[in-house]
N, C-alpha and C positions, 0 to 999 in steps of 0.2 A: 504493500500500500504506500509506503514511504517513497519508493521509486516512482510510483504512479503520480503522486503529488508533485514530486520534483519535475516530472515530465510535463505536468499540467502547468506549473509555474513557468517553466522554461518556454513552453509553446506560447503562452500568453504574452511573453516578452520577446518573442522572436529569437530565443536563445536555445542553447543546448544545456542539459543538466550539469555538465562539467564546468559551465561558465557561472553557475549560481553563486559561488563564493565571491566572485568579482562584481556582481551586479549592484550591490549597494553603492560602491564607489563609481562604477561605470555609469549608473543612472542617477547620480547625485543631483544633477541639474534638471532631471526630467520631471515634469508634472503633466497632468492631463491638460490638453489645449482646449477642452470643451466645456468648462463650467458655465461660461456665459451662454453658450449655445443651448445647453440642457435647461438652464434657467429660463431662457427665452421660449423654449417649448412648453414648459410647465406653468410658468407664471400666468399666462392668459387664461388658464383653466379656472382660476379663482379658487383653488383648493384651500381648505382651512388650515391654520397652523398645526392642528392635531394630526395632519396627514402623516401616515406611516409609510416609509420608503425602505425598500430593500435594494442595496447597492452591491451587486455581485461582481467580484473582481475589482474592488474599489481602488487598488493601487495605493497611492499616497494620500488618498482621501480628499482630494481637492474638491471634487464635485459634492461629496457627502457634506463636507464642512460648509460649502457655499449654500446648499439647500437648507441646512440647519440655521445658518447665520442670517440669510437674507429672506427666507420664506417661513422660518419658524418650524420647519418640518422635523419630525423625529425620524432619524435615519439609522437603520441597522446595516452596517457595512461589513463585508466579508472579503478577506484576501488570504491566499495560502502562503504568502511570502512574509515570514516573521519580521524582517527589517522594515518593510513597508507598514505593517500593522503597528509596530512600535512608534514609527514616525507619525502615523495618524493619531494615535492616542496622545502623543506629546503635543501636537498642534491643537488638538481638541481642548486640552487642559490650558494651554497658553491663551487660547481665544475664549475660554470659559464656555465651551460648548459641550462639555462632558455630559450634561443632563439631556442633551438632544441627540447625541451621537454615541452609538455603541459600535465598537470595532472588534470583530472576531477574527481570529486566525484559524483557518481550516479550509477544507475542500468545499467550494461553493455548491457542488452537487449534493451535499448533505442537506442543503436548505431548500431543495426542490420538492414542493408538494407535501412537506412533512410538518409544517408549522402553521400558525395562524396566517390567514391570507393578508397581504399588504394592499395598500391603496395604489402604490406605484412600485414597479420593479425596474431597475436599471441594469444594463449590460453594456459597458462602454470599454472599448480598447482591450477586449479579452481575446478575440479571435475565435476559431471554431472548436473551442473546448467542449461545447454541448452538441456538436454535430453540425450538419448543414443548416442553412438559414431556417428552413421549415421546422426542423427538429429543435433548433434554438428557441424559436418563438413558442413552440409547444412546451418546452421545459420551463421557460420563463413565465408563461401565463399560468402555470400550476402554482405560482406563488402569489397570484393577484386575484382579488375578489372580482366577480362579474361586475362590469362597469368601471373597473379600475384601469390603470394605464401601464403601458410598457414602453420603455425607451431603449432603443437598440441602435448601435452604430455598426455599420458594415459598408458595403459598397456595391457598385454595379459597373458593367463594362461601359466605357466611354463610347459614344457613337463612332462607328467605323471600325471598332476593335472586335475581336472574337476570342473565344476561350482557348484557342490554339496557341496564343501567345504565352510564353513561359511565365508562370506566376499568376495567370488568369484562369486557371483550370476550374476553380471553384465559383467563378462569377458568371452571371448571365446579364443580358441587357436589362434596361430599366423596367420595361413592362413585365418581363418574366420574373424579375426580382420582386416586384410588388405583388405578383401572384403568389410567390412563395411566402412573403410576409403575411399575407392575409388568407393563407390556405386554411386556417382554423376558424375563419368566419369573423375575425376581428376587424375593426374599422381603422383605416389609416386616417389619422386626424390632421397631421401636418408633418413637415420634414424640413431638415436643414441641409442644404446642398452648397458647400463651399465652392468657390470657383477653383479651377485647376491652378491658377496663379497663387491664390491664397494657400491652397493645400501645399503646393511646392515650397512656398516661403516658410510655412510652419515646419514641414518635415525637414527642410534643409537646415533650419536653425537648430532643431533637435539633434540632427545627425552631426552637425558641426560640434555641438557640445559633447556628444558621446565620443567623437573622434579625439577631442582634446583629452578627455578622461582616459581613453584607451591608450594614447601615447604615454601618458603619465604612468599608468599601470604596467605597460610593457617595459618601461625602464625599471620599475620596481620588481617585476616578475618576468624576466626575459624568457623563461621556459613557457610562458603563456602567451607570448607575443603573437604567434601565428593564429591562435584561437581568438584572441582579441581582434586581430585584423580581419578575420573572417566575419566576425560579428558586425564590425563597422561596414564591411562590404555588403552584408545583407541589408543593413539599414539604408545604405545608399541605393541599393536595388529597389527598395520600397519607395524611395523618393522618385526614382526614375519611372517606376510603374504608375505611381499616382499622377505623374506629370503627363503620361501619354496614354495609358490604357484603362485605368480604374478610377472611377469617381467615388470618393468616400461620401457617406451620407449618415445622418442621424434621423431616425424615424420615431414618431410618437403614434402608438396604437392604443385604441381603447378596446379592452377585452369584451367580447360578446358574452351574453348571459349563458 
């Protein structure tokens, strides 16, 4: 089970399990780039401060803390990477949000369909840990009450591209992606579609920060230099893919009854 968790953590961070000991320093400058976008999707709904949110794969807790601080939501956030959870808890205490945010370290899959249903469930920057897009929606909606909301980020093929491009095998065009999202009968309420230029700028800045950390770590751990370089190369490939073939998106769905 421990190896399975390590694989899940690594996959969600585009890494390999042997890179895990280096990730706290490698990703020291990384935070989610989507708190404002997620807030922008949820705020118009007019949900009350008592709204209960489940944030699966919360990373460093940036979105969870923003929802608690700016909308007054009570957020239960889960991540399998202990250094991230420790950082979440520290920031929650520093910002006096401990009463609104619970951070749990563990396998997100243990929270699927086994506890009280939430008003909102988030799955942001996690990747295909729960399966393909249709399976992911099915798993996530098991945590949400009928009429509640799901927020998922993923992507679709840019116009003119197809799934034969390396790295695009899991993606479909926009129309097919929406059919997968709504295959369980849920309603697509709204979406956030960044421009390719904005996406490239964001990813490029994140990759540049990771590259600088990787160089520093390679000097400290020469035996890990090739592994660190491969990770940076994968991040750069993601930037290139987003620039030419895949359009990222964040979708807000309302769960059907």
